[in-house]
Backbone as CSV, one residue per row, in Angstrom:
resi,resn,N_x,N_y,N_z,CA_x,CA_y,CA_z,C_x,C_y,C_z
1,MET,101.092,96.140,169.031,101.699,95.378,169.313,103.053,95.724,169.265
2,SER,103.894,95.167,170.378,105.217,95.802,170.236,106.001,94.465,169.190
3,GLY,106.941,94.457,168.835,107.836,94.280,167.688,108.494,92.700,168.059
4,ARG,108.308,92.116,169.360,108.907,91.253,169.923,107.420,90.113,169.745
5,ALA,106.090,90.610,170.045,104.996,89.835,169.794,105.072,89.500,168.339
6,ASP,104.936,90.665,167.713,104.885,90.087,165.930,105.585,89.291,166.034
7,ARG,106.831,88.910,165.799,108.030,88.107,165.779,107.504,86.894,166.295
8,TRP,106.835,86.986,167.726,106.411,85.448,167.961,105.406,84.661,167.348
9,ILE,104.597,85.736,166.790,103.119,85.268,166.310,103.578,84.934,164.833
10,ARG,104.459,85.886,164.040,104.824,85.310,162.637,105.450,83.628,162.970
11,ARG,106.560,83.469,163.669,106.934,82.378,163.722,105.613,81.566,164.142
12,THR,105.044,81.527,165.225,103.818,80.250,165.523,103.131,80.125,164.343
13,THR,102.863,81.300,163.873,102.175,80.913,161.995,102.863,80.078,161.259
14,ILE,104.056,80.827,161.359,104.973,79.401,159.926,104.990,78.334,160.686
15,GLY,105.241,77.868,161.240,105.525,76.666,162.161,104.197,75.766,161.959
16,CYS,103.029,76.627,162.252,101.313,75.709,162.474,101.518,75.342,161.212
17,VAL,101.748,76.611,160.162,101.371,76.058,158.714,102.179,74.794,157.926
18,GLY,103.494,75.184,158.519,103.980,74.221,158.058,103.967,72.754,158.728
19,VAL,103.639,72.214,159.766,103.273,71.100,160.168,101.826,70.932,159.466
20,LEU,101.089,71.556,159.173,99.779,71.483,158.478,100.313,70.724,157.194
21,ALA,101.008,71.589,156.533,101.496,71.231,155.235,102.071,69.699,155.071
22,LEU,103.174,69.295,156.115,103.540,68.178,156.251,102.776,67.134,156.293
23,ILE,101.488,67.416,157.522,100.560,65.922,157.567,99.889,65.963,156.043
24,ALA,99.209,67.659,155.643,98.260,67.100,155.002,99.267,66.257,153.176
25,GLY,100.437,66.363,153.188,101.147,66.132,152.238,101.379,64.608,152.313
26,THR,101.682,64.134,153.372,101.756,62.788,154.069,100.513,62.370,153.740
27,VAL,99.225,62.697,153.924,98.174,61.728,153.788,98.233,61.885,152.786
28,SER,98.343,62.833,151.420,97.743,62.713,150.197,98.526,62.120,149.597
29,TYR,100.028,61.567,149.784,100.453,60.754,149.440,100.113,59.175,149.830
30,LEU,100.073,59.145,150.776,99.875,57.713,151.277,98.284,57.054,150.763
31,HIS,97.624,58.268,150.755,96.172,58.075,149.568,96.393,57.692,148.371
32,MET,97.179,58.328,147.816,97.706,58.306,146.480,98.567,57.555,146.179
33,HIS,99.679,56.969,146.541,100.227,55.408,146.904,99.206,54.517,146.624
34,LEU,98.414,54.548,147.717,97.468,52.905,148.174,96.721,53.229,146.654
35,LEU,96.135,53.954,146.373,95.219,53.884,144.780,96.058,53.154,143.587
36,VAL,97.350,53.719,143.473,98.093,53.210,142.523,98.340,51.668,142.287
37,GLU,98.788,51.320,143.891,99.187,50.126,144.491,97.746,49.164,144.608
38,LEU,96.734,49.515,144.485,95.351,48.938,144.445,95.141,48.550,142.885
39,HIS,95.588,49.251,141.759,95.715,49.347,140.214,96.532,48.636,139.582
40,GLY,97.340,47.661,140.730,98.018,47.256,139.895,99.499,47.278,139.669
41,GLN,100.003,48.477,140.097,101.065,48.913,139.501,102.406,48.340,140.565
42,PRO,103.377,48.366,140.097,104.395,48.023,141.170,104.788,48.793,142.109
43,GLY,105.275,48.157,143.385,106.035,49.254,144.159,106.683,50.578,143.581
44,TRP,107.427,50.649,142.967,108.569,51.739,142.610,107.656,52.589,142.194
45,VAL,106.736,51.970,141.200,105.718,52.915,140.132,104.407,53.728,141.630
46,ALA,104.325,52.745,142.555,103.325,53.171,143.490,103.978,54.332,144.325
47,ALA,105.476,54.241,144.720,105.931,55.337,145.332,106.490,56.938,144.433
48,LEU,106.545,56.508,143.337,107.286,57.585,142.595,106.042,58.336,141.869
49,THR,104.942,57.952,141.460,103.722,58.661,141.094,103.128,59.628,141.754
50,PRO,102.870,59.413,143.438,102.668,60.664,144.120,103.194,61.601,144.492
51,LEU,104.400,60.957,144.525,105.850,62.283,144.329,105.593,63.072,143.577
52,MET,105.478,62.582,142.305,105.866,63.333,141.156,104.265,64.524,140.956
53,LEU,103.445,63.945,141.357,101.776,64.646,141.362,102.040,65.892,142.152
54,LEU,102.733,64.909,143.071,102.962,66.415,144.444,103.793,67.131,144.282
55,LEU,104.935,66.841,143.512,105.609,68.077,142.992,105.601,68.548,141.958
56,VAL,104.969,68.425,141.358,104.558,69.236,139.784,103.105,70.117,140.414
57,SER,102.423,69.649,141.344,101.138,70.311,141.693,101.492,71.750,142.668
58,SER,102.516,71.463,143.174,103.615,72.533,143.973,104.348,73.266,143.035
59,ALA,104.892,72.766,142.073,105.684,74.039,141.736,104.651,74.869,140.723
60,GLY,103.493,74.148,139.992,102.434,75.032,139.526,102.391,76.101,140.455
61,LEU,101.987,75.945,141.913,101.055,76.606,142.895,102.365,78.317,142.997
62,VAL,103.669,77.448,142.767,104.990,78.304,142.964,104.639,79.350,141.329
63,ALA,104.771,78.652,140.505,104.808,79.149,138.887,103.454,80.619,138.768
64,GLU,102.318,80.025,139.222,101.633,80.599,138.617,101.372,82.338,138.783
65,PRO,101.760,82.226,139.981,101.556,83.956,140.303,102.922,84.882,139.411
66,LEU,104.267,83.876,138.875,104.995,84.444,137.812,104.257,84.862,136.620
67,LEU,103.811,83.283,136.248,103.191,83.260,134.457,102.334,84.347,134.605
68,VAL,101.719,85.089,135.324,100.356,85.895,135.510,101.131,87.758,135.667
69,ALA,102.021,87.825,136.225,102.813,88.526,136.549,103.750,89.127,134.866
70,ALA,103.796,87.689,134.652,104.734,87.874,132.625,104.037,88.174,131.849
71,GLY,102.643,87.634,132.139,101.879,87.918,131.197,100.612,88.842,130.772
């Protein structure tokens, strides 16, 4: 394949994965928010709990290869 085709495939793939990640993250956030709300937590707790869980789990996925390489 030509370099131009390779770049197009790479950019399209990155774009599609980004959109899929955005959709999955949004759905996951909304489900966790509803769960926390249904358990009687105030609105600010229901908003921040899923956000923190998503951020911590994402950081863990990013840090894991670094920890394995260092260990």
